[in-house]
C-alpha positions, 0 to 999 in steps of 0.5 A: 522547519523551525529550530529550538532557540535553546539547543538548535534541535528540530521543533515539532508541532503539538496541540494540547487543550485546543492550543498549538505550540512547537516543542523541541525534540531534543530538550523539550523546550516549548515555543508559542506560535504567535501570529503564524497560521499552523495546521496540525494534520493526522495522516491515515496509514494505508491499509496494506490489504487495499493494495492486494486486490487481485481483481478490480474493474480497472484490471478488467478493462486492460488487456492481460496476457494469456496462457494455457494452464490447468485450472484447479477449480474447473479442470477434471484432469491434468490434460485439461488445460484452460486459457488463463489471463495472468499478471504479476504483483509485488506482494512481498518484500522487494528482495523476493520475486513477484507473485504471479496471479492466474484467472481462468477465462471460463470459471473466473477462478483466481489462483496464485503462484510464488516463485 
């Protein structure tokens, strides 16, 4: 981490017209980078939808707990309970309860419940 010679503020790297330099966040003073190797990178933000995959090959290799529950897809009446595998994921903010996912072992339908 580098600091400004003028005001002591933190310097951040910038690149303009193919030239790299350090710029003070406080006063805007620019300082050349001499003899130092500097690499400016841009990090890609993670897509939140990538974390919400409800079924993957990884999940299918693990053993999940099961429960008997009515399947909204293949049950004909409320007394017709099927075996479901279930798991929980934190899909909302941390102060909210986790979401419980159920996958019917007969038809493969995945549905979720919020507490």
